[in-house]
C-alpha positions in Angstrom: 59.6 74.6 58.2 57.8 74.5 54.8 54.3 75.3 54.1 51.7 72.5 54.0 51.2 71.0 50.5 47.4 71.1 51.2 47.5 74.9 51.5 49.6 75.4 48.4 52.3 78.0 47.9 51.9 81.5 49.3 51.8 84.1 46.6 50.9 87.6 47.6 47.6 88.6 45.9 48.7 92.2 45.2 51.8 91.0 43.6 50.0 88.6 41.3 47.6 91.4 40.4 50.5 93.6 39.4 51.8 91.0 36.9 48.6 89.6 35.4 48.1 90.6 31.8 51.6 92.0 31.5 54.7 90.7 29.7 58.2 91.0 31.2 59.4 93.1 28.2 56.9 96.0 28.6 56.8 96.2 32.4 59.6 97.7 34.3 60.7 97.0 37.8 57.8 95.9 40.0 58.4 97.1 43.6 57.2 94.9 46.4 57.5 94.4 50.1 56.2 90.8 50.0 59.5 89.0 50.8 57.6 85.9 52.0 55.9 85.4 48.7 56.8 82.3 46.7 58.1 82.6 43.2 55.5 81.2 40.7 56.2 80.0 37.2 54.2 83.0 35.9 56.8 85.4 37.4 59.7 84.1 35.3 61.3 86.9 33.3 59.9 89.8 35.4 62.2 92.1 37.4 61.1 92.7 41.0 62.3 95.4 43.4 62.4 93.4 46.6 62.6 95.6 49.7 65.3 94.7 52.2 64.4 97.2 54.9 66.2 100.1 53.5 65.9 100.1 49.7 64.5 98.0 46.9 67.0 95.4 45.4 66.3 94.4 41.8 65.8 90.7 41.3 65.4 89.2 37.8 63.4 86.0 38.2 64.7 82.9 36.3 63.6 79.3 36.0 65.9 78.2 38.8 64.2 80.5 41.3 60.7 79.0 41.0 59.6 77.6 44.4 61.9 79.9 46.4 60.9 83.0 48.3 61.5 86.5 46.9 63.3 87.5 50.1 66.0 84.9 49.6 67.5 87.0 46.8 67.5 90.3 48.6 69.8 90.1 51.7 68.9 92.3 54.6 72.4 92.5 56.2 75.6 93.7 54.8 78.8 91.8 55.7 81.7 94.3 56.0 84.6 92.1 57.3 86.0 90.5 60.4 88.5 92.7 62.1 91.4 92.0 64.5 95.1 91.7 64.4 95.2 88.9 61.9 93.1 90.8 59.4 95.4 93.8 59.6 98.5 91.6 59.0 96.8 90.0 55.9 96.0 93.4 54.5 99.5 94.7 55.0 101.0 91.6 53.2 98.5 92.1 50.4 99.5 95.7 50.0 103.2 94.9 50.0 102.7 92.2 47.4 100.9 94.7 45.1 103.8 97.2 45.5 106.4 94.7 44.7 104.4 93.5 41.6 104.1 97.1 40.5 107.9 97.7 40.9 108.7 94.5 39.0 106.4 95.6 36.2 108.0 99.0 36.1 111.5 97.6 36.0 110.6 95.1 33.2 109.3 98.0 31.1 
């Protein structure tokens, strides 16, 4: 559900205070925990270190990001892979294909 237009976008006050009066060139990474803060046009060009629960992930704000939340660009969960018998078979086939390609390249040389 989106925020009411009457209320306007939510931008964390501390975050705005950190970027007011600064330019993106002379300020480094600005660390923040305000994942729910909207990206304002004034933030374009700045690099934010958005906390994902474990570490700060660097996010360079561009024009396309305006209106989105900072947390959208710092995922909190890491996808490893799905397991199972099928996955193992696919990995074995991929490894065999790499070995045959390497042998063919060696024979051609």
